ZADO-1210 file (C-alpha; in nm, 4 decimals, padded with zeros to 6 digits):
<atoms>
<atom x="-00.0840" y="-01.5615" z="00.0761" code="MET" pos="1"/>
<atom x="-00.2652" y="-01.3378" z="-00.1673" code="ALA" pos="2"/>
<atom x="-00.0083" y="-01.1186" z="-00.3412" code="SER" pos="3"/>
<atom x="-00.2839" y="-00.9109" z="-00.5014" code="PHE" pos="4"/>
<atom x="-00.6370" y="-00.9250" z="-00.3719" code="THR" pos="5"/>
<atom x="-00.9470" y="-00.7183" z="-00.4339" code="THR" pos="6"/>
<atom x="-01.1152" y="-00.8578" z="-00.1221" code="GLU" pos="7"/>
<atom x="-01.0064" y="-00.8539" z="00.2381" code="PHE" pos="8"/>
<atom x="-00.7895" y="-01.1464" z="00.3440" code="VAL" pos="9"/>
<atom x="-00.7104" y="-01.2608" z="00.6970" code="VAL" pos="10"/>
<atom x="-00.3394" y="-01.2459" z="00.7688" code="CYS" pos="11"/>
<atom x="-00.1959" y="-01.5883" z="00.8426" code="ASP" pos="12"/>
<atom x="00.1566" y="-01.7072" z="00.9172" code="GLU" pos="13"/>
<atom x="00.2369" y="-01.7574" z="00.5486" code="LYS" pos="14"/>
<atom x="00.1400" y="-01.3980" z="00.4673" code="ALA" pos="15"/>
<atom x="00.3270" y="-01.2701" z="00.7698" code="LEU" pos="16"/>
<atom x="00.6472" y="-01.4378" z="00.6512" code="LYS" pos="17"/>
<atom x="00.6009" y="-01.3340" z="00.2873" code="GLY" pos="18"/>
<atom x="00.8530" y="-01.1441" z="00.0794" code="HIS" pos="19"/>
<atom x="00.6584" y="-00.8169" z="00.0670" code="TRP" pos="20"/>
<atom x="00.7995" y="-00.5444" z="-00.1531" code="GLY" pos="21"/>
<atom x="01.1149" y="-00.7472" z="-00.1961" code="GLY" pos="22"/>
<atom x="01.2202" y="-00.6797" z="00.1624" code="ILE" pos="23"/>
<atom x="01.0081" y="-00.9171" z="00.3668" code="GLY" pos="24"/>
<atom x="00.8103" y="-00.8622" z="00.6854" code="ARG" pos="25"/>
<atom x="00.9054" y="-00.4951" z="00.7332" code="LYS" pos="26"/>
<atom x="00.7123" y="-00.4040" z="00.4182" code="ALA" pos="27"/>
<atom x="00.3899" y="-00.5766" z="00.5308" code="PHE" pos="28"/>
<atom x="00.2021" y="-00.2763" z="00.6705" code="PHE" pos="29"/>
<atom x="-00.0894" y="-00.0473" z="00.5901" code="CYS" pos="30"/>
<atom x="00.0387" y="00.2212" z="00.3542" code="ALA" pos="31"/>
<atom x="-00.2042" y="00.4754" z="00.4987" code="PHE" pos="32"/>
<atom x="-00.1755" y="00.4429" z="00.8781" code="CYS" pos="33"/>
<atom x="00.1452" y="00.2390" z="00.9091" code="GLY" pos="34"/>
<atom x="-00.0138" y="-00.0487" z="01.1029" code="HIS" pos="35"/>
<atom x="00.2193" y="-00.3510" z="01.0942" code="GLN" pos="36"/>
<atom x="-00.0064" y="-00.6466" z="01.0086" code="PHE" pos="37"/>
<atom x="-00.0295" y="-00.9340" z="01.2561" code="GLN" pos="38"/>
<atom x="-00.1902" y="-01.2783" z="01.2347" code="ILE" pos="39"/>
<atom x="-00.5680" y="-01.2340" z="01.2303" code="GLY" pos="40"/>
<atom x="-00.5663" y="-00.8820" z="01.0825" code="ASP" pos="41"/>
<atom x="-00.7617" y="-00.8122" z="00.7652" code="TYR" pos="42"/>
<atom x="-00.5758" y="-00.6574" z="00.4710" code="TYR" pos="43"/>
<atom x="-00.6186" y="-00.6007" z="00.0996" code="ARG" pos="44"/>
<atom x="-00.4591" y="-00.4106" z="-00.1848" code="THR" pos="45"/>
<atom x="-00.5877" y="-00.0955" z="-00.3479" code="VAL" pos="46"/>
<atom x="-00.5410" y="-00.0995" z="-00.7258" code="TYR" pos="47"/>
<atom x="-00.3535" y="00.2158" z="-00.8287" code="THR" pos="48"/>
<atom x="-00.1397" y="00.1054" z="-01.1235" code="ASN" pos="49"/>
<atom x="-00.3740" y="00.2920" z="-01.3582" code="ASP" pos="50"/>
<atom x="-00.2966" y="00.6230" z="-01.1869" code="MET" pos="51"/>
<atom x="-00.0221" y="00.8377" z="-01.3371" code="PRO" pos="52"/>
<atom x="00.2414" y="00.9325" z="-01.0780" code="ARG" pos="53"/>
<atom x="00.0819" y="00.7138" z="-00.8073" code="ALA" pos="54"/>
<atom x="00.1568" y="00.3503" z="-00.8798" code="PHE" pos="55"/>
<atom x="00.2245" y="00.0600" z="-00.6501" code="GLY" pos="56"/>
<atom x="-00.1035" y="-00.1059" z="-00.5384" code="ASN" pos="57"/>
<atom x="-00.0657" y="-00.0245" z="-00.1662" code="PRO" pos="58"/>
<atom x="-00.1836" y="-00.2511" z="00.1140" code="LEU" pos="59"/>
<atom x="-00.4560" y="-00.1210" z="00.3430" code="THR" pos="60"/>
<atom x="-00.6101" y="-00.2266" z="00.6699" code="CYS" pos="61"/>
<atom x="-00.9845" y="-00.2533" z="00.7200" code="ARG" pos="62"/>
<atom x="-00.9877" y="00.0591" z="00.9412" code="GLY" pos="63"/>
<atom x="-00.8400" y="00.2828" z="00.6722" code="CYS" pos="64"/>
<atom x="-01.0720" y="00.1297" z="00.4106" code="TRP" pos="65"/>
<atom x="-01.3803" y="00.2128" z="00.6185" code="VAL" pos="66"/>
<atom x="-01.2565" y="00.5580" z="00.7259" code="ALA" pos="67"/>
<atom x="-01.1859" y="00.6546" z="00.3633" code="SER" pos="68"/>
<atom x="-01.5124" y="00.5203" z="00.2185" code="ASP" pos="69"/>
<atom x="-01.3375" y="00.2472" z="00.0241" code="GLY" pos="70"/>
<atom x="-01.1164" y="00.2431" z="-00.2809" code="ALA" pos="71"/>
<atom x="-01.1984" y="00.5870" z="-00.4213" code="ASP" pos="72"/>
<atom x="-01.1023" y="00.7670" z="-00.1006" code="GLY" pos="73"/>
<atom x="-00.7837" y="00.5647" z="-00.0625" code="LEU" pos="74"/>
<atom x="-00.6866" y="00.6242" z="-00.4252" code="ARG" pos="75"/>
<atom x="-00.7120" y="00.9996" z="-00.3606" code="GLU" pos="76"/>
<atom x="-00.4971" y="00.9650" z="-00.0477" code="LYS" pos="77"/>
<atom x="-00.2423" y="00.7544" z="-00.2352" code="TRP" pos="78"/>
<atom x="-00.2116" y="01.0176" z="-00.5093" code="ALA" pos="79"/>
<atom x="-00.1612" y="01.2861" z="-00.2431" code="ALA" pos="80"/>
<atom x="00.1079" y="01.0783" z="-00.0696" code="LEU" pos="81"/>
<atom x="00.2959" y="01.0312" z="-00.3962" code="TRP" pos="82"/>
<atom x="00.2742" y="01.4035" z="-00.4689" code="GLU" pos="83"/>
<atom x="00.4176" y="01.4760" z="-00.1251" code="GLU" pos="84"/>
<atom x="00.7030" y="01.2296" z="-00.1830" code="TYR" pos="85"/>
<atom x="00.7710" y="01.3754" z="-00.5271" code="ARG" pos="86"/>
<atom x="00.7898" y="01.7354" z="-00.4044" code="THR" pos="87"/>
<atom x="00.9265" y="01.6891" z="-00.0526" code="ARG" pos="88"/>
<atom x="01.1871" y="01.4213" z="-00.1182" code="PHE" pos="89"/>
<atom x="01.3364" y="01.5367" z="-00.4468" code="LYS" pos="90"/>
<atom x="01.6470" y="01.3287" z="-00.3841" code="TRP" pos="91"/>
<atom x="01.4390" y="01.0085" z="-00.3646" code="TRP" pos="92"/>
<atom x="01.6004" y="00.7406" z="-00.5833" code="SER" pos="93"/>
<atom x="01.2737" y="00.6401" z="-00.7527" code="ILE" pos="94"/>
<atom x="01.3112" y="00.9532" z="-00.9655" code="ARG" pos="95"/>
<atom x="01.5762" y="00.7682" z="-01.1650" code="ARG" pos="96"/>
<atom x="01.3141" y="00.5204" z="-01.2801" code="PHE" pos="97"/>
<atom x="01.0067" y="00.7410" z="-01.3228" code="VAL" pos="98"/>
<atom x="00.9645" y="01.0223" z="-01.5721" code="ASN" pos="99"/>
<atom x="00.8099" y="01.2920" z="-01.3501" code="TRP" pos="100"/>
</atoms>
């Protein structure tokens, strides 16, 4: 299982049973379309830890990667998602840990 990969990886049984996000299988999905990865699916991470207010290195499926023209498009989407979470879900517990 590749915990952080800059290339696409084929999902295998080990990855499927991994401890993703500290909560296991339920957290092994595409952060952009919600697809729950299955054996044989391609996935990879998008590096976002260098982005203020949009951290986390989300997982993506090949379809979202292609539809968004790669990392740059997905990084923009990830920043927009975090902005939505920050403004829409003001009660969200992550606010205790992040200086918005």
